[in-house]
N, C-alpha and C positions, 0 to 999 in steps of 0.2 A: 522362654526357652530353657528347658531344664537339661542338666548334664545327665548322661547315661554312662553306665559302666560297661566295658567290653565283657562279653560273656566268654566263659572258657569252654563250654560244651557244644556250641553250635552257633547258628545265625541268630541275630536279634530278630524280634518279631517285625519291627518296622525299620524304615530307613533312618540313617543318622547322617549328620554333617560332621566333618572333622576340621579341627583348627590347630594350628601351631602358633601359639600366642594370638595375635590379632589377625593372622593371615589364614584364610579359608583354603583347605586342601581341595584341589580339583584333579579329576582323572587325567592321567598323562595321555590317554588316547582320545577321549571324546570331550574332555573338559567338564564332565558331569560333576555334580556336587553332592549327590546322595549315594550312600554306601550301606552295605551290611558289614558288620564286623565279626571277626572270628579269631580266636587264638590259633596260632600256627606254631609248629616246631621248627627250629633252625637245626636240622639234622646234620651231624658230622659223620664222615665215613668211619672214623675210629670208634665212636660210640655205638654205631649200628653194628660194626663188626663184632664187638664184644657184647652185643645184645643189651646195650645200655642206652638206647634211644630215648627212653623216658627221662633221662638226666640232661638232655640237651636244653639249651636256652629257648625261651619262647619269644614270639613276636606277635604284634597285632596285625592281622590281615584285614584290609578293607577291600570289599568286592563292589565294584561300581554297579549300581542298579541299572544304568543305561546300557553298558556294553559288556559287563562281566569281567573286565580287566582286574587283576588282583594286585594290590599294592601291599607292601610289607613295611612295618615300622618297628624298630627295636627301641627300647627305652620308654620313658614315661612322659615325654613332652607333649604328646598328642592328646587333645581333649575332644571327646565326642559329645555332640548335642543331638537331642531328638529332633528329627526333621519335621518341619511344619506341615 
């Protein structure tokens, strides 16, 4: 099982599983374990008002392959692994 890096420009080609330490992340809605990852922007009203949205902090978005629910994670604790 190899680690994969989250992509900045769009969806990964295949599904990934996500881990926080030894604990596997599951979808909050359907408890699925396979996701697509995508970089998302954490937009703030002030930055958008001054046309500075590009400077907002980024997060990792995980989209559940089973139901489509979007999860967002800030920080670098999450590890992604290529789904089997």
